[in-house]
N, C-alpha and C positions, 0 to 999 in steps of 0.2 A: 326191824330185826325180828326174827321168830323166837318164840320161847318154847323150850322143850322140857318136858318133865319125864325123867327116867326112873324106873324102879330097878335097882341093881342089887344083886344078892350081897348080903353082909359079908359073905365069905371072900368077896373080892378085896375087902379092906382098903378101898380107895377113898381119899378125901375128895370133896367137890373140886378143889383146885387141881388135883392130880387127874381127875376125869376130864376136866376142861382142857388141860394141857395135852392130854392124850388125843383128844378129838382134834384140837387145833393143829397139833403136829402132824397128825395123819392127813388132815385136809391140805396142809401146806405141802406135805410130801407128794400128794396126788396132783398138786398143781391147781387145786380148786380155790385156794386162798393165797394171796401174796403174803410176804413176810409181815408186812404192816397189818393186814387184815387178820392174820392168824394171831399176832400179838394182841391186837385189840380184842379179839374173841377170848383170849386167855386172860385179859386184864393186866397185861404187863407191857413194858416198853419193848420196842423192836430189839434193842440190844440184849435185854434179859431173855427174850424169847429165843434169839439166836444162840445165846450161851447155853440154854438148857436143851436145845434140839438134840445134842449128842446123847442125852439121857434116854431119848426115845429112838436112838439109832437112826436119826434122820440127818442127812447132810444139809448144810445151809446152801450148798451149791446144788440147786434143784433144777438141773438142766438135763434133757435127754441126751444120750450119746450121739445122736445125729447132729445136734447143735455143735458139739465139739468138732466133728469132722468138717462141718461147714466153716467154723471159725478158723480151723487150721488151713483150709483151702483159700480162705479170704485174707489170710495174714500176709 
């Protein structure tokens, strides 16, 4: 796993936990991390991560609209 050091302005008033959750939720939203991977990055359980996704306006159902069309056709 890589380690990253960031210098963020004090004016953002973010805790380390909030910043990690923000990054993990964004990477999950983009499909770069699975729910489990994002939860591990954030240092929480999958259930906890899933529960706080709404705070970052990220849906737990992270599928592109084309998948829905395919699912409907195959049902």
